[in-house]
C-alpha positions in Angstrom: -5.4 43.0 7.6 -1.6 42.1 7.9 -2.5 39.2 9.3 -4.6 38.1 6.2 -1.7 38.5 4.1 0.6 36.2 6.2 -2.0 33.9 6.0 -2.7 33.5 2.6 1.3 33.7 1.8 1.7 30.5 4.4 -1.3 28.7 2.6 0.5 29.5 -0.5 4.1 28.5 0.9 2.4 24.9 1.7 0.1 24.3 -1.1 3.2 24.8 -3.2 5.7 22.4 -1.2 2.6 19.5 -1.2 2.7 20.2 -4.9 6.3 20.2 -5.6 6.6 16.7 -3.0 4.2 15.3 -5.2 6.1 15.8 -8.1 9.7 13.8 -6.8 10.8 10.8 -8.7 11.3 8.0 -6.2 13.8 5.4 -6.2 12.7 3.0 -4.4 16.1 2.0 -2.8 16.2 0.9 0.5 19.0 2.8 2.2 18.8 0.4 5.4 19.3 3.3 8.1 17.3 1.9 11.2 18.0 3.8 14.4 17.6 0.8 16.6 17.9 3.1 19.9 15.1 5.3 18.2 13.0 2.5 17.7 13.4 0.5 21.3 12.3 4.3 23.0 9.5 4.7 20.4 7.9 1.2 20.9 9.4 1.2 24.4 11.1 -1.5 24.4 12.4 -4.1 27.0 16.4 -5.3 27.1 15.5 -8.7 25.5 12.8 -7.2 22.9 15.5 -4.7 21.9 18.4 -7.0 21.4 15.8 -9.3 19.4 14.4 -6.2 17.1 18.0 -5.1 16.5 18.9 -8.5 15.0 15.4 -8.6 13.0 16.4 -5.4 11.9 20.1 -6.1 11.0 18.1 -9.4 9.2 15.5 -6.5 7.4 18.5 -4.3 6.4 20.3 -7.3 4.6 17.0 -8.7 2.9 15.5 -5.3 1.7 19.1 -4.5 0.0 19.1 -7.6 -1.8 15.5 -7.2 -2.7 15.8 -3.8 -4.0 18.9 -4.3 -6.2 17.5 -7.9 -7.8 17.5 -7.7 -11.3 14.9 -10.6 -11.1 11.1 -11.1 -9.5 12.2 -7.8 -7.7 8.4 -7.9 -6.5 8.7 -11.1 -4.8 12.1 -10.5 -3.2 10.4 -7.4 -1.5 7.2 -8.7 -0.8 9.1 -11.3 1.6 11.5 -9.6 3.0 8.9 -7.0 3.9 6.4 -9.8 5.2 9.2 -11.9 6.7 10.4 -8.8 8.7 6.4 -8.0 10.3 6.4 -11.8 11.0 9.8 -12.0 13.2 8.1 -8.7 14.7 5.0 -10.1 15.8 6.5 -12.6 17.3 8.6 -10.1 19.4 6.4 -7.5 20.1 3.3 -7.2 22.1 0.3 -6.3 20.2 0.4 -2.5 21.1 3.9 -3.0 20.2 3.1 -4.4 17.0 0.8 -1.9 15.4 2.7 0.6 16.3 5.7 -0.8 14.4 3.7 -2.1 11.5 2.0 2.0 11.3 5.7 3.0 11.0 7.2 0.5 8.2 4.6 1.1 6.3 4.9 5.1 6.5 8.7 4.8 6.1 8.0 2.2 2.9 5.5 4.8 0.9 7.9 7.6 1.9 11.0 5.7 0.7 9.0 5.0 -2.8 8.3 1.3 -2.1 4.6 0.1 -3.0 4.1 -3.4 -2.2 1.0 -5.1 -5.0 0.7 -7.7 -3.5 
């Protein structure tokens, strides 16, 4: 009986937190916090790849900063920044690393509230 009660409380808390998380306002603001060291470990990058990925991430952060603060053509600038980043990463990473990176970037953008409609 005690286990059943605890299970019901846990389920209720999970449902409440899921519902509350869905109602949070999204700001679609890019803070540019890319931890290249963690990304390198996650993708198992070589030293040459790590340096190139670091440069690409810096460029991407700069482009995303410009895109999210733009007053005109915000959607186009976001689109160009994201797909430009993916294009550069495609040249640098292996197919397996690229697929992991693309999935990670997609999740990150969705968590930040950034939707690309194109």
